[in-house]
N, C-alpha and C positions, 0 to 999 in steps of 0.2 A: 580242527587243523592247528598244525604249531606253523608259529614263525618259519622255521626250517625248513618246514614242508612246503608253505606258502615260497619262499625264496628259492627252491628247487623246481618249482613249476616253472616254465619254457613263459606263458603264456604273462601271470605274475611280474616275471623279470622286463618283458617287455613295455609291458604298460608303466610299471617303474622307471625305467630308464624313458620313456617317451615323456611323460611327468614332468623328471627330473629338464628334462633337454625343454622341454615349453617353458617351464619357471626361469632355466637360465636365459633365454632368448627375450622375455619379457622383463628379467631383471635387467641385462646389459643394453634393451633398448630403450631403458627408461629413463628418463632425465635426470632422476636422483645419481643413477650408475656415472653416464655423460658429464655430470657437474663435478661428482667423485675423480674421474681422470682427468678433467679440466683443472682443478684444482692441486693434485698433485704435479701436473706439468708449468705451472703456474709454482710453485714454490722448488721442485727443481729448476727451473730458469734462475730464480730468489739465489738460490745456494750457487749458480753459477755467478751471475754480480758478485755477490759476495767474496768467491773465490778470487775475481778480477783484481777486486780493488784489496783486497790479501796482498798480490801479488805485486801489484803497484805500488801500495805502498811501501809495501817490504823493501823485495827485490829488486823491482825495478828504478825504484826512486835512490836504493843503494850504490844500483850499477850509473846512474845518471850525474852520479855526483863525484865516483871515482875516473869518470872517463871525457877525459877533457873537452871531445863537442858534447858532451851530455846524450849521447848517440848510442843503441844499444848494437850490437854484428846481431847477425843471423845466426848463429847459436844463444847467445844473451836471451833474443827474445824466442827461440824455442826453447828454454828451460824456463822460460818468464809464463809460456802457457802452458808448459809442466806442470810449473809450479801453480796455476792459478786451476785448473783441472785437477791434482792433487785437493787442494784446499777446498776447494768445489762437492769433489766427489765425501770427503772428510766433513763440514757442514751439513751437506745431505742425510750422511747417518748417523751423527748428532740429532737431527731432526726428522727420523723416521723417514727418511725420499732416498729409494734409489735412485742416484741423480744417472746412471748408465744403464739405467731399463726404461724409465721415464723420457728422454731426453734421446740414447744412442749414442755409442762413441763418436760416431762424425758430429753429429748435431752437438755435441757438445764444445766441439772445437768450433764450429760456425756462430755458436754463442757466445762464443771468447771472442772473436773476430768481431763480431756486433756491438758488442758491448765495447770492445778498444775503440774500436771505431768512433762508437758515440764519445764515451771518454775523449779521444783526442780531435773529433770531431771534422776525423776525416773518410770517408764512404768509401773508399777503396779496401780490398780484402785480398790478402798473401795468396800470391797464385799455390803455395802447398796447401793453403785450406778451400781455395776455389775448386781446387780438383778433387775432393772430395764432394762435391755437388754432385748430381745424379747428372 
């Protein structure tokens, strides 16, 4: 019997699909797979940290110097968050990490706010970001 004949047989196809599904279950349940996922998640968070640092050192620092009171308006804060997000995604792409797929769009914003709060030493999260939480 040829391979084409075997692949045309329903019993063989069912057996093949069962074996592939079983192997996939074993692989995704393994510590190796979980370690790979955790590693990608950690890399994505590191990219977000880098994005926040770039935004704070460039955009935010320039705005604070330009403003008499040294504070940002709500619009400037939103733009700084957008610049941090864009920088994080760019860092991820340059390192082969899909930041959006690993963290999710809403969680990128949450991570940005957590990192900013940590850098500022303030634990409060802005209302618009807190609204993203489930």
